[in-house]
C-alpha positions, -999 to +999 in steps of 0.1 A: +000+000-001+014+034-010+018+063+013-009+082-007-033+054-002-025+052+035-030+088+038-063+087+019-076+060+042-064+079+071-082+110+060-115+091+052-112+073+085-108+105+105-137+122+086-160+094+092-152+094+131-158+131+132-190+129+113-201+100+135-194+122+168-206+155+154-236+149+132-269+135+144-279+107+121-297+104+097-285+137+083-291+156+050-260+177+038-267+200+009-240+210-016-244+233-046-249+205-071-262+176-050-276+166-017-259+138+004-279+117+029-260+101+056-274+073+076-261+050+103-242+020+089-265-010+088-243-042+090-272-063+076-265-048+042-230-065+041-244-099+032-265-084+003-236-065-009-213-095-008-239-116-026-240-091-055-203-084-055-194-122-055-211-125-089-197-093-105-161-104-093-168-139-108-166-156-073-200-175-079-222-185-106-254-166-113-285-175-093-320-162-089-323-128-073-339-130-038-364-104-047-393-110-072-391-073-080-355-073-091-362-104-112-393-089-128-373-060-142-340-078-150-330-073-187-323-110-189-356-122-175-368-135-208-339-161-211-330-167-174-333-204-162-334-191-126-364-165-131-389-163-103-410-139-122-436-156-144-437-133-175-418-144-206-419-110-222 
């Protein structure tokens, strides 16, 4: 890890610690071009993120989405052998 990356991680880490102690969450921070919403970190999302990333990083084979809503709007629904949505578009 380069010194630049170590410094970047340190800055991010300190900024997050500061925000966690100084800002009441959830918070809405407005900038000129956008609004950023800051919520408390919910560890339950880690499993969902890992599930998605494992596919995109080719660590697992594709499988049915755990949500019928996601499956219903997937662009590959019409040819997916794992589809849980009944439409064949």
